[in-house]
C-alpha positions as CSV (number, residue, x, y, z in Angstrom):
1,M,-0.3,-0.1,0.0
2,L,1.3,3.6,-0.6
3,T,1.6,6.2,1.8
4,A,0.3,9.4,1.9
5,A,3.8,10.7,0.4
6,E,4.2,8.8,-2.1
7,V,0.8,9.2,-3.3
8,A,1.8,13.3,-3.0
9,L,4.5,12.1,-5.1
10,I,2.6,10.6,-8.0
11,V,0.1,12.9,-8.0
12,S,2.3,15.6,-8.2
13,G,5.0,14.0,-10.9
14,V,1.4,13.6,-13.2
15,A,0.2,17.4,-12.5
16,L,4.2,18.2,-13.7
17,I,3.7,16.3,-17.0
18,G,0.4,17.5,-17.7
19,T,1.7,21.2,-17.3
20,G,4.7,20.8,-19.3
21,A,2.7,19.5,-22.4
22,T,0.2,21.9,-21.7
23,V,3.0,24.9,-21.5
24,Y,5.2,23.0,-24.5
25,E,1.5,23.3,-26.7
26,K,0.9,26.5,-26.0
27,R,4.7,27.3,-27.3
28,L,4.3,25.9,-30.4
29,A,0.9,27.9,-31.1
30,D,2.4,30.9,-30.2
31,R,5.1,30.2,-32.9
32,R,2.2,29.0,-35.5
33,E,0.7,32.0,-35.1
34,A,3.3,34.4,-35.5
35,W,4.3,32.6,-38.4
36,W,1.1,32.5,-39.7
37,G,1.2,36.8,-39.2
38,R,4.7,36.8,-40.8
39,T,3.3,35.0,-43.6
40,Q,0.2,37.1,-44.1
41,W,2.6,39.9,-44.4
42,A,4.7,38.6,-47.3
43,L,1.2,37.1,-48.7
44,E,-0.3,40.8,-48.8
45,H,3.5,42.4,-50.2
46,T,3.2,40.4,-53.2
47,L,0.6,42.8,-54.9
48,S,2.5,45.5,-53.8
49,D,3.3,48.3,-56.8
50,Q,7.2,48.5,-55.6
51,D,8.8,46.1,-56.7
52,T,11.0,46.1,-53.7
53,D,8.3,44.9,-51.8
54,R,7.2,42.4,-53.9
55,T,10.8,41.3,-54.1
56,I,11.3,41.5,-50.4
57,A,7.6,39.7,-49.9
58,L,8.8,36.9,-52.1
59,L,11.9,36.2,-50.3
60,M,10.1,35.9,-47.1
61,L,7.9,33.5,-48.3
62,D,10.7,31.3,-49.6
63,V,12.3,31.2,-45.7
64,L,8.9,31.0,-44.4
65,Q,8.2,27.8,-46.6
66,A,11.4,26.7,-45.0
67,S,10.0,26.6,-41.6
68,K,9.6,24.6,-39.8
69,S,5.9,25.3,-38.2
70,A,4.9,25.2,-42.1
71,N,2.8,22.5,-42.7
72,K,2.8,20.4,-46.2
73,D,-0.6,22.3,-47.2
74,D,1.2,25.9,-46.2
75,R,4.1,25.3,-47.9
76,R,2.4,24.3,-51.3
77,M,0.2,27.4,-50.6
78,I,3.6,29.1,-50.6
79,G,4.7,27.3,-53.4
80,Q,1.5,28.5,-55.7
81,V,1.9,32.0,-55.1
82,A,5.3,32.0,-56.0
83,E,4.3,30.4,-59.4
84,K,1.6,33.3,-59.7
85,F,3.8,35.9,-59.2
86,L,7.5,34.8,-60.3
87,P,8.5,35.6,-63.6
88,S,9.3,32.4,-65.8
89,P,12.5,31.8,-66.2
90,P,14.3,32.6,-69.2
91,P,15.0,30.3,-72.6
92,N,17.6,28.5,-72.4
93,Q,19.4,30.2,-74.9
94,N,21.7,27.4,-75.1
95,E,19.3,25.0,-76.8
96,T,18.7,24.2,-80.8
97,P,15.0,25.2,-82.6
């Protein structure tokens, strides 16, 4: 049979693990929210009339796409935005028609 001190120790350990898990989940959610805020900014600036703003936004999207906070769907979405707004590569001059 467990003593009162042993039960208290077990309950405290379980509470500590639960608290740790909650803090970890909150930290992930906060990072994800910050990632999305930066992504929104970059997506909005891809529509800018200023070439510099568009260039910075697309560079940011490239970095944000590689972030651990981005999931598979996020990466696909950013890739589609990049395809839409990046100029097509110039034709290969070395190819013969």
